[in-house]
C-alpha positions in Angstrom: -15.5 87.4 79.0 -13.7 84.1 79.2 -15.8 81.1 79.9 -14.6 78.7 82.6 -15.2 75.0 82.9 -17.3 75.5 86.0 -19.8 77.8 84.2 -21.9 74.8 83.0 -22.0 73.3 86.5 -23.1 76.7 88.0 -25.8 77.0 85.3 -27.2 73.5 86.1 -27.2 74.1 89.9 -28.9 77.4 89.3 -31.5 75.8 87.1 -32.1 73.0 89.6 -32.5 75.6 92.4 -35.0 77.5 90.4 -37.1 74.4 89.6 -37.0 73.4 93.3 -38.0 76.9 94.4 -41.0 76.9 92.1 -42.2 73.6 93.4 -41.7 74.9 97.0 -43.7 78.1 96.3 -46.5 76.1 94.7 -46.6 73.7 97.7 -46.5 76.6 100.2 -49.4 78.4 98.5 -51.5 75.2 98.5 -51.6 75.0 94.7 -50.1 71.5 94.8 -50.0 68.9 97.6 -46.7 67.0 97.8 -46.2 63.7 99.5 -42.9 62.1 100.3 -43.0 60.0 97.2 -43.7 63.0 94.9 -41.0 65.0 96.6 -38.5 62.2 96.0 -39.7 61.8 92.4 -39.2 65.5 91.8 -35.8 65.4 93.4 -34.7 62.5 91.3 -36.1 64.0 88.1 -34.4 67.4 88.8 -31.1 65.7 89.5 -31.5 63.6 86.3 -32.4 66.5 84.1 -29.6 68.5 85.7 -27.1 65.7 84.8 -28.5 65.5 81.3 -28.2 69.2 80.8 -24.7 69.2 82.1 -23.7 66.4 79.8 -25.2 68.1 76.8 -23.4 71.4 77.6 -20.1 69.6 78.2 -20.5 67.6 74.9 -21.3 70.8 73.0 -18.1 72.4 74.3 -15.9 69.8 72.7 
């Protein structure tokens, strides 16, 4: 199957969604308590790691 340039972006969004979903499930089950500060930190880290992953995947492609 031919790879498209959007494949890496789709992978990163899927990975970020998975990480966010895991944190949401842990929060709903009461395993972790999240404040606004920690939710913001998780969001920033997820976006940062997603950008880093995307950059690495794009760099590897060249």
